[in-house]
C-alpha positions in Angstrom: -88.1 -5.0 12.7 -86.4 -1.5 13.5 -83.6 -3.7 15.7 -82.8 -5.7 12.7 -82.7 -2.9 10.3 -79.9 -1.2 12.8 -78.0 -3.8 12.8 -77.6 -4.0 9.2 -76.8 -0.6 9.0 -74.4 -0.8 12.1 -72.9 -3.8 10.2 -72.5 -2.2 6.6 -70.9 0.9 8.4 -68.3 -1.4 10.2 -67.4 -3.0 6.8 -67.2 0.2 5.0 -65.1 1.7 7.9 -62.6 -1.4 8.0 -62.2 -1.1 4.3 -61.5 2.7 4.7 -58.9 1.9 7.1 -56.9 -1.2 5.5 -56.7 0.3 2.2 -53.6 1.5 1.1 -52.7 5.4 0.4 -52.7 6.4 -3.0 -49.7 7.9 -3.8 -49.4 11.2 -6.3 -48.5 10.0 -9.9 -45.1 11.9 -10.0 -44.2 9.6 -7.0 -41.9 6.5 -7.5 -40.8 4.1 -5.2 -37.2 2.9 -5.4 -35.8 -0.3 -3.7 -32.8 0.2 -1.9 -30.4 -2.5 -1.8 -28.7 -3.6 1.1 -25.4 -2.5 1.8 -22.4 -4.3 3.3 -21.3 -4.1 6.8 -18.3 -2.1 6.1 -18.8 0.6 3.4 -15.3 0.8 2.7 -14.9 -2.9 1.8 -13.3 -2.3 -1.5 -10.6 -0.2 0.1 -9.8 -2.8 2.9 -9.4 -5.5 0.2 -7.6 -3.9 -2.5 -5.3 -1.3 -0.6 -5.1 -2.6 3.4 -4.8 -5.9 3.0 -2.2 -6.3 0.5 0.1 -4.2 2.6 2.5 -5.7 5.2 5.0 -4.9 7.6 8.8 -6.0 7.3 10.5 -6.6 10.5 14.3 -7.1 10.3 17.0 -7.1 12.8 17.8 -3.4 12.7 14.2 -1.7 12.3 10.7 -2.3 10.5 9.4 -1.0 7.4 6.5 -1.6 5.1 5.6 -3.7 1.9 3.1 -4.7 -0.1 2.1 -8.6 -1.4 2.1 -8.5 -5.4 1.0 -12.0 -6.0 -1.0 -14.9 -4.3 2.3 -16.8 -4.2 3.7 -14.6 -1.3 6.1 -12.2 -3.2 6.3 -9.1 -1.3 7.7 -5.8 -2.9 9.5 -3.1 -0.7 12.5 -0.7 -0.6 15.8 -2.0 -0.5 17.1 -0.3 2.8 14.3 -1.7 4.5 16.0 -5.1 4.2 19.7 -3.9 4.5 22.0 -6.5 4.0 19.7 -9.2 5.8 18.9 -12.4 4.3 15.6 -13.4 6.1 13.1 -11.2 7.6 9.4 -11.6 9.5 6.4 -10.3 7.5 3.2 -9.2 9.6 0.1 -10.0 7.7 -3.1 -8.5 9.1 -6.6 -9.5 9.4 -8.9 -6.6 9.8 -12.4 -8.6 10.4 -10.7 -10.7 13.3 -8.2 -8.1 14.0 -5.2 -10.6 14.2 -1.7 -10.3 13.3 0.1 -13.1 11.6 3.7 -13.1 11.7 5.6 -15.2 8.5 9.0 -16.1 7.7 10.1 -14.7 4.6 13.4 -14.5 2.5 15.0 -12.0 0.6 15.2 -13.0 -2.8 16.6 -9.9 -4.8 17.9 -6.5 -3.5 18.7 -4.0 -6.0 20.4 -0.9 -4.5 20.4 1.0 -7.6 16.4 1.2 -7.5 16.0 1.0 -3.8 13.8 -1.9 -4.4 14.0 -5.4 -2.7 11.7 -8.4 -3.5 10.7 -10.9 -0.8 9.5 -14.4 -0.4 7.4 -15.5 2.2 7.9 -18.7 3.0 5.4 -20.4 5.2 1.9 -19.2 5.7 -1.5 -20.7 7.3 -3.8 -19.3 4.6 -3.9 -18.3 1.2 -2.4 -14.7 0.2 -5.5 -13.8 -2.2 -5.5 -10.1 -1.3 -2.5 -8.5 -3.8 -1.6 -5.4 -4.7 -2.6 -4.8 -8.4 0.0 -3.4 -10.3 -0.4 -0.3 -12.5 0.4 -1.0 -16.7 4.0 -0.1 -17.4 2.6 2.9 -19.6 0.7 4.5 -16.6 0.8 8.3 -17.0 1.5 10.6 -14.0 0.2 13.9 -14.0 0.5 16.6 -11.5 -2.8 16.6 -8.8 -3.4 12.8 -9.6 -5.1 11.9 -6.3 -3.1 9.0 -4.3 -3.2 6.5 -1.3 -0.3 5.6 0.7 -0.7 2.8 3.2 2.5 1.7 5.4 3.1 1.0 8.8 4.0 4.6 10.4 6.1 4.3 13.5 6.2 0.5 13.3 2.5 0.2 14.0 0.2 -1.5 12.1 -0.9 -0.1 8.4 -2.6 2.9 7.9 -3.7 4.8 5.1 -3.0 8.6 4.2 -3.9 10.6 1.0 -2.1 13.3 -1.3 -1.5 13.7 -4.7 1.3 13.8 -7.1 3.1 17.1 -6.5 6.6 16.4 -8.8 7.5 14.2 -11.7 11.3 13.9 -12.1 13.2 11.1 -14.5 13.3 8.7 -12.0 11.3 9.5 -8.8 7.8 11.1 -8.4 7.0 13.2 -5.1 3.7 13.1 -3.2 1.9 15.1 -0.7 0.7 12.1 1.3 2.0 12.7 5.1 4.7 9.8 5.6 6.3 9.0 8.6 9.4 6.6 9.9 8.2 3.1 9.2 6.4 3.9 5.7 9.6 3.0 3.9 8.7 0.4 1.1 4.9 1.0 1.4 2.9 1.1 -1.4 1.6 4.1 -3.1 -1.9 3.5 -5.1 -3.9 5.7 -7.7 -6.8 6.8 -5.8 -9.5 6.7 -8.7 -8.0 2.9 -9.9 -6.5 1.6 -6.3 -3.5 0.1 -8.8 0.0 0.3 -7.6 2.1 3.1 -9.0 5.0 3.6 -6.6 6.9 2.4 -3.6 7.4 5.2 -0.7 11.3 5.6 0.1 12.1 9.1 1.4 10.9 12.6 2.5 12.9 15.8 2.5 14.5 17.0 5.3 15.0 20.8 5.9 17.3 21.6 8.4 16.6 18.9 11.0 12.7 19.0 10.4 11.2 16.0 8.4 9.0 17.6 5.6 6.6 14.5 5.8 4.5 15.9 2.8 7.3 16.2 0.3 8.0 12.4 -0.2 9.6 10.5 -2.6 8.2 7.2 -4.6 9.9 4.9 -6.9 7.4 5.0 -9.9 5.5 2.4 -11.4 7.9 1.8 -14.6 11.0 1.4 -12.3 9.3 -1.3 -11.0 8.6 -3.3 -14.0 12.5 -2.4 -14.9 13.1 -3.7 -11.6 11.0 -7.2 -12.1 12.3 -7.3 -15.8 15.7 -7.1 -15.1 15.5 -10.2 -12.7 13.2 -12.2 -14.8 15.7 -15.1 -15.0 16.5 -15.2 -11.4 15.9 -18.8 -9.6 13.8 -18.7 -6.4 16.1 -21.4 -5.1 18.6 -18.7 -5.0 17.3 -16.6 -1.9 20.1 -14.0 -2.4 21.4 -12.9 -4.9 25.3 -11.7 -5.9 24.5 -8.1 -4.9 27.8 -7.1 -6.5 26.3 -6.5 -9.4 24.3 -3.5 -7.9 27.4 -1.3 -7.1 26.4 2.1 -8.9 23.8 3.8 -6.4 21.3 6.1 -7.7 18.7 7.1 -5.3 15.7 9.4 -6.8 18.2 11.3 -9.0 21.0 11.5 -6.2 24.1 9.8 -6.8 26.7 8.8 -4.4 29.5 6.2 -5.0 30.1 4.1 -2.4 32.9 1.5 -3.9 33.4 0.3 -7.5 32.3 -3.1 -8.8 36.4 -4.4 -9.0 36.8 -3.3 -5.2 33.7 -5.4 -4.1 34.3 -8.4 -5.8 38.0 -8.6 -4.7 36.8 -8.4 -1.1 33.8 -10.5 -1.7 31.5 -7.7 -0.3 28.3 -6.4 -1.6 27.3 -2.8 -1.7 26.0 -1.6 1.6 22.6 0.4 1.8 23.1 3.9 2.2 21.6 6.3 4.3 19.8 8.7 2.2 20.1 11.5 4.7 23.8 11.5 4.3 24.2 11.7 0.7 24.9 15.5 1.0 25.5 17.3 4.2 25.7 20.4 3.0 22.4 20.8 1.5 19.5 22.3 3.4 16.9 20.6 1.4 18.1 16.8 1.4 16.4 13.4 1.6 16.0 10.7 4.3 14.8 7.3 4.5 11.8 6.4 6.5 12.8 3.2 8.2 11.7 2.9 11.7 14.9 1.9 13.6 14.9 -0.3 16.8 15.8 1.4 19.9 
């Protein structure tokens, strides 16, 4: 009889101990459990898609620069001095997930040396060009201290980002503190907060023989809209427009007459793209374009 009673007591104790061990601990009433949502593999995927992937390298017969895809049909915005007098260029498009580079043929559609802007059309691509830079509104208002991202092919390498802020606002140019190097010409400048395209990088200041890479000039978004609007009626079948209508040279407030339009028309020539550093050799503080020249 005693043995039966002992077995029953031990069974009850075993059941009680098992329930005690497996019962979840009670949390204090002021503690809440928050479910954490799964995160993407790349925490900067938005920056990749909206800033890095629209940026391309532009290769010509005399050097390399940068550009930005502005719509899915393959139109690329860059600086006029990047393409020069070329009628065709090579566009380098990058896939940052497969780490591949695709070289695409492209035609220069419009070159506007007045604004130092050019429009290029990619003529063939093996995949959709869905990652495009978003233009800021035409009435975008800049402020000093506005944070910016600059993406470009520094030294002719693959696109890479830098950051800074707007440091000067002129009538037809803005200046930024984001470091810019040779090869960045024609590259996009984005508002850091909205990721909207607000300008195209075109020059840095030169003090003596030293590049001041943190004093860079950009063609602002209102000038980009003026450029696109003024050529809205151009036909895509005319890959190269008559550049003789762009004889007036104005680069970020500095002007330098090349040849009057009548002389160009009589000779059948087009206005050349200037070397900005030669605008005024007497200036200690002058401007220099940032196309990466071939050796």
